[in-house]
Each structure stands twice: as structure tokens, then as C-alpha cells.
C-alpha positions as MATLAB code, in Angstrom:
seq = 'MSEHISESYDLELRNVRNALMEMGGVVEQQVRSACHAFVAHDAELAGLVRVADQRVNQLELEIDDQCVQIIARRQPAATDLRTLVAAMKASTDLERVGDEADRIAKMASGLAGAEPPLDQYGDVRRLSTDVIKMLSASLDALARQDAEQAAAIKQADSAVDAGYDAILREQLAAMQEHPHNIEQRLSIIWAARSLERIGDHAKNIGEYVVYLVEGEDVRHQKLRGG';
ca = [
     -45.320   28.918   37.392;
     -43.005   26.551   35.413;
     -41.792   28.437   32.440;
     -41.524   31.372   35.040;
     -38.755   29.600   37.054;
     -37.102   28.581   33.887;
     -37.110   32.701   32.487;
     -36.020   33.086   36.403;
     -33.198   30.468   36.211;
     -31.504   30.905   32.906;
     -31.670   34.926   34.359;
     -29.522   33.824   36.821;
     -27.018   31.972   34.884;
     -26.960   34.741   32.446;
     -26.168   36.714   35.859;
     -23.048   34.654   36.382;
     -21.587   35.269   33.298;
     -22.122   38.472   33.027;
     -19.725   39.371   35.947;
     -17.684   36.611   34.910;
     -17.128   38.352   31.339;
     -17.155   41.590   33.481;
     -13.924   40.593   35.461;
     -12.440   39.607   32.879;
     -12.828   42.544   31.077;
     -11.408   44.476   34.102;
      -8.816   41.827   35.187;
      -7.327   42.491   31.202;
      -7.179   46.120   31.455;
      -5.599   46.289   34.393;
      -2.681   43.798   33.272;
      -2.625   45.761   30.156;
      -2.173   49.160   32.584;
       0.495   47.939   34.688;
       2.584   46.463   31.894;
       2.328   50.328   30.400;
       2.722   51.572   33.754;
       6.369   49.564   34.541;
       8.119   50.450   31.039;
       6.761   53.974   31.006;
       7.536   54.138   35.006;
       3.967   55.916   35.355;
       3.316   56.091   38.290;
      -0.409   57.570   38.188;
      -1.083   54.702   36.132;
       0.399   52.613   38.540;
      -2.312   53.945   41.041;
      -5.319   53.578   38.493;
      -4.285   50.215   38.408;
      -4.284   49.056   42.099;
      -7.395   50.657   42.726;
      -9.035   48.745   39.852;
      -8.685   45.282   42.109;
     -10.601   46.835   44.424;
     -13.581   45.942   42.076;
     -11.503   42.371   40.837;
     -12.366   41.260   44.740;
     -15.828   42.220   45.125;
     -17.040   40.817   41.742;
     -14.949   37.929   42.809;
     -17.573   37.729   45.888;
     -20.025   38.118   43.676;
     -19.481   35.371   41.937;
     -19.263   32.927   44.462;
     -21.999   33.915   46.051;
     -24.239   33.820   43.335;
     -23.154   30.748   41.990;
     -23.598   29.104   45.683;
     -26.709   30.368   45.924;
     -27.866   28.523   42.447;
     -26.268   25.462   43.573;
     -28.136   25.660   46.469;
     -31.384   26.523   45.377;
     -31.719   24.801   41.875;
     -29.430   21.684   42.429;
     -28.632   22.133   38.993;
     -26.971   18.881   36.744;
     -24.459   18.756   33.636;
     -23.682   21.378   32.164;
     -25.105   23.815   33.728;
     -23.650   22.568   36.958;
     -20.334   22.487   34.931;
     -20.495   26.300   34.167;
     -21.057   27.353   37.495;
     -18.576   25.206   39.109;
     -16.012   26.629   36.176;
     -17.582   29.515   36.333;
     -16.133   29.814   40.671;
     -12.895   28.500   39.424;
     -12.160   31.163   36.752;
     -13.491   34.271   39.065;
      -9.992   33.232   41.564;
      -7.877   32.686   38.306;
      -8.619   36.242   37.118;
      -8.763   37.549   40.590;
      -5.068   36.113   41.367;
      -4.066   38.199   37.885;
      -5.265   41.222   39.565;
      -3.391   40.199   42.008;
       0.208   39.577   39.930;
      -1.407   42.818   38.056;
      -1.887   45.259   41.618;
       2.300   43.654   42.033;
       3.789   45.036   38.292;
       2.077   48.467   39.571;
       3.669   48.497   43.173;
       7.395   48.175   40.943;
       6.310   50.572   38.558;
       5.445   52.969   41.175;
       8.703   52.655   42.660;
      10.620   52.686   39.477;
       9.401   56.141   39.277;
      11.895   59.098   37.889;
      14.807   56.341   37.331;
      16.439   56.512   34.228;
      14.671   53.146   31.985;
      17.017   50.674   30.523;
      18.651   51.548   27.280;
      16.551   48.306   25.388;
      13.473   50.005   27.269;
      12.494   46.777   28.581;
      11.882   45.431   25.237;
      12.007   41.691   26.360;
       9.207   42.714   28.959;
       7.564   44.112   26.382;
       7.933   40.947   24.308;
       6.993   39.173   27.306;
       3.765   40.569   28.533;
       1.988   40.788   24.530;
       3.072   37.216   24.112;
       1.159   37.127   27.856;
      -2.202   39.441   27.102;
      -2.793   37.681   23.956;
      -2.999   34.677   25.743;
      -5.336   36.303   28.360;
      -7.826   37.222   26.387;
      -7.492   33.984   24.113;
      -8.816   32.156   27.393;
     -10.638   34.870   27.857;
     -13.039   34.781   24.286;
     -13.347   31.161   24.941;
     -14.757   31.106   28.278;
     -16.970   33.749   26.171;
     -17.209   31.434   22.798;
     -17.195   27.500   25.724;
     -14.513   27.106   22.931;
     -12.735   24.310   23.998;
     -10.436   24.121   20.376;
      -9.570   27.406   21.385;
      -9.257   26.942   25.351;
      -7.401   24.111   24.249;
      -4.493   25.570   21.966;
      -3.638   28.065   25.346;
      -1.030   24.993   26.192;
       0.983   25.883   23.967;
       1.086   29.432   24.647;
       1.986   28.931   28.286;
       5.207   26.976   26.662;
       6.671   29.756   24.668;
       5.849   32.225   27.780;
       8.032   29.723   30.559;
      10.710   29.956   27.468;
      10.535   33.626   27.719;
      10.970   34.171   31.220;
      13.517   31.979   31.953;
      15.379   34.162   29.087;
      14.663   36.933   30.649;
      15.842   35.424   33.911;
      19.030   34.783   32.862;
      19.789   37.571   31.529;
      18.735   39.429   34.410;
      21.149   37.652   36.900;
      23.847   37.385   34.463;
      23.525   41.401   33.909;
      23.479   41.895   37.929;
      27.375   40.245   37.881;
      28.559   42.500   35.690;
      26.793   45.415   36.728;
      26.498   45.248   40.492;
      25.453   48.900   40.768;
      22.067   48.825   39.286;
      20.790   46.264   41.095;
      17.747   47.206   42.018;
      16.226   47.982   38.555;
      17.016   44.270   37.261;
      15.270   42.546   40.355;
      12.068   44.370   39.243;
      12.571   43.111   35.489;
      12.841   39.630   36.965;
       9.816   40.113   39.591;
       7.729   41.700   36.660;
       8.659   38.929   34.699;
       7.533   36.567   37.493;
       4.618   37.851   37.605;
       3.727   37.702   34.007;
       4.791   33.955   33.995;
       2.511   33.783   36.611;
      -0.563   35.284   34.588;
       0.267   32.994   31.707;
      -0.260   29.777   34.086;
      -3.703   31.340   35.133;
      -4.583   31.872   31.767;
      -3.714   28.119   31.287;
      -5.900   26.984   34.172;
      -9.224   29.507   32.700;
      -8.536   27.300   29.483;
      -8.366   23.749   31.273;
     -12.232   25.004   33.002;
     -13.301   25.699   28.893;
     -12.269   22.642   28.271;
     -13.993   20.344   31.353;
     -17.327   23.467   31.169;
     -17.935   21.930   27.111;
     -16.472   18.591   27.440;
     -16.953   17.544   30.527;
     -13.449   16.385   31.332;
     -11.183   17.494   33.917;
      -7.431   17.954   32.214;
      -5.835   20.089   35.104;
      -2.955   17.552   34.745;
      -3.041   16.339   31.099;
      -1.331   17.598   28.170;
      -4.259   20.027   26.683;
      -4.634   19.465   22.637;
      -1.655   21.741   20.928;
       0.238   21.193   24.328;
];
């Protein structure tokens, strides 16, 4: 009976991890597709991003429910408890990443049919590349429970923040010089803002990995490499 209970418990923990990894995969693809839809003015792809958000929301609810049930019935301690707490926190951040991807997709739909800027959204494409790398690294660190990799994400977030600030300054200056194109430039600013927020959520996930592995809450501290 003891062995059966142990196997059942292990399966429940694996189910939580699997659901979290599925959620991460869906969200990462959402961000990739939303960014592509934005620079390509692809309303159809933007629509697919928005549909995927329903699955993300469902997974967040499933993960929360599974974790609460395990905590209530199994009363886990030490690493197992941290795993469940980290899973619930990470799923919340992933759901918010999905929301930001949805916002980018909504803006992409609004740009459909418009002429893209001469630079083909070069700054946004560069920022999106950095943010997607950051999100991918945080999910990989979560899957591997790699605290060292997670700690390095803080430095990447600083670069993303700087990239967003540069886009904001450039677009505000351009709006003063060319007030006829304000709507498109506002879309660039809001897309960049969503990307900056995605970077923040990726950083949060990295902090949860450090907590999971080392039992240390570093949310208001500098991570190693930061």
C-alpha cells in the first residue's frame, strides 16, 4: 500500500510538471506567432494567437487545481512543496505572457492592410528576438530545474528594458516630426511595452526556479549574473 501511494503521488507531481511544460510551449509559440503577425500585418495568424489564449487559460486553472489538491491531500514538504508553489506562480506568469501575446496579436489585426514602416519594424524584431530567447531560457531552466541558468536571466532582462526604452524614445521623437503617422507608431510602442512585460514575466519564472532548487526567495534581490 505504501509503495502504491508513493507511485500515485509521483504521478500527480509529474502531471503538474507536464501540464506546466505544455503551457510553456503553447505560450512560447503564442509569442513567436504574435510577433510575426505584428511585423507581417498578418491578421489570420493574429487570430490563431488569440484562439490559443483559451487553452492557456484552461491550463492555468488545471495546474492551480492540481496543486491545491495535492497540497491538501498529501501535505508535501521541502522540495515537493516548493515545486507545487513554483508551478502555481509560474503558471500565473505564463498566463500573463499569453495575455501580452494576445495584445500584440490584437494590434497586428489592426495594422492589417497598412503599409509597414521603411525599417520593417527592425527595432521591434530585435527586441522580440531577445525576449523570446529569454522566455525560452526561463522555460528550459524550469524544465531542468537549473538554478544557474535561471539566475543568468536577470542580466538579459536589463538588456530588454534598455531596448524598450530606446524604442519608446525613438517613436516619441518620430511622432513629433511626423504627426500624420501616430497610430502606427503608437502600435509599435504598445507592442514593445508588451514585449518588455513578457521579459519581466520570464525573469519571474527564473526567480521561481531558484526558489524551487535552493529554497531561497530572490524576488527582491539581485540574481547571480545580475
